[in-house]
C-alpha positions in Angstrom: 0.1 -0.4 0.1 3.0 2.3 0.8 4.4 1.6 -2.6 1.5 2.4 -4.2 0.8 6.1 -2.3 4.4 7.0 -3.2 4.2 6.2 -7.0 0.9 8.2 -6.8 2.6 11.2 -5.5 5.4 11.0 -8.0 3.0 10.5 -10.9 1.1 13.6 -9.3 4.3 15.8 -9.1 5.2 14.9 -12.6 1.8 16.1 -13.6 1.8 19.6 -11.6 5.9 20.1 -12.5 4.6 20.8 -16.4 6.6 22.7 -18.7 5.5 26.0 -20.2 6.0 26.8 -23.6 8.3 29.9 -24.6 9.0 32.9 -26.8 12.7 34.4 -27.8 12.5 37.5 -29.9 15.5 37.6 -31.4 14.7 40.8 -33.6 16.2 44.2 -31.9 11.9 45.1 -31.7 9.3 43.8 -29.9 6.5 41.2 -31.3 3.8 40.9 -30.2 2.0 37.6 -30.2 -2.0 36.9 -29.1 -2.4 33.8 -27.2 -6.1 32.5 -26.7 -6.0 30.0 -23.0 -9.7 29.1 -22.2 -11.4 31.3 -24.5 -9.9 34.2 -23.1 -7.2 36.2 -26.0 -4.4 38.5 -24.3 -1.6 39.6 -25.8 2.4 38.5 -25.5 4.3 41.7 -26.4 8.4 40.6 -26.2 11.0 43.3 -26.1 14.1 42.5 -28.4 16.0 39.8 -27.5 13.6 39.0 -24.3 12.5 35.0 -23.6 9.3 35.0 -21.8 7.5 31.5 -20.6 3.7 31.0 -21.4 0.9 28.6 -21.9 1.5 26.4 -19.4 -1.7 24.1 -20.0 -1.6 24.7 -23.9 -2.9 27.3 -25.8 -3.0 29.0 -29.0 -1.0 31.6 -30.1 -1.5 33.7 -33.5 1.8 34.7 -34.7 2.9 38.1 -36.3 1.8 36.9 -39.9 -1.5 36.1 -38.4 -0.9 32.0 -38.6 -3.0 30.6 -35.4 -1.3 27.5 -33.9 -2.0 25.3 -31.2 0.2 24.7 -28.4 1.2 21.8 -26.1 3.3 23.7 -23.3 6.5 22.4 -24.2 7.4 24.1 -27.6 9.4 27.1 -28.4 8.4 29.9 -30.5 11.3 31.7 -32.1 10.8 34.9 -33.6 13.4 36.0 -35.8 13.4 38.6 -38.8 9.7 39.1 -37.7 8.8 35.4 -38.7 8.0 32.7 -36.0 9.1 28.9 -36.4 7.8 26.8 -33.7 10.4 24.0 -32.2 
């Protein structure tokens, strides 16, 4: 019984420490992503050279070119030359 409880606790800890997506702006000017989580939209402005974590539970992101992309929370959005790439 004790092993079962320890295993359950370890699994819960692994689930609760899920990674968040990140965005990296390699440009010198500010770039904006639109993030939609749970039906609400927000703007994520990244200054030149800035890196931010966002979207820990999955979301949709509108890239600078207008493309809408789903994220599960483990990707990295890299912006360079005004173009975003998902890694």
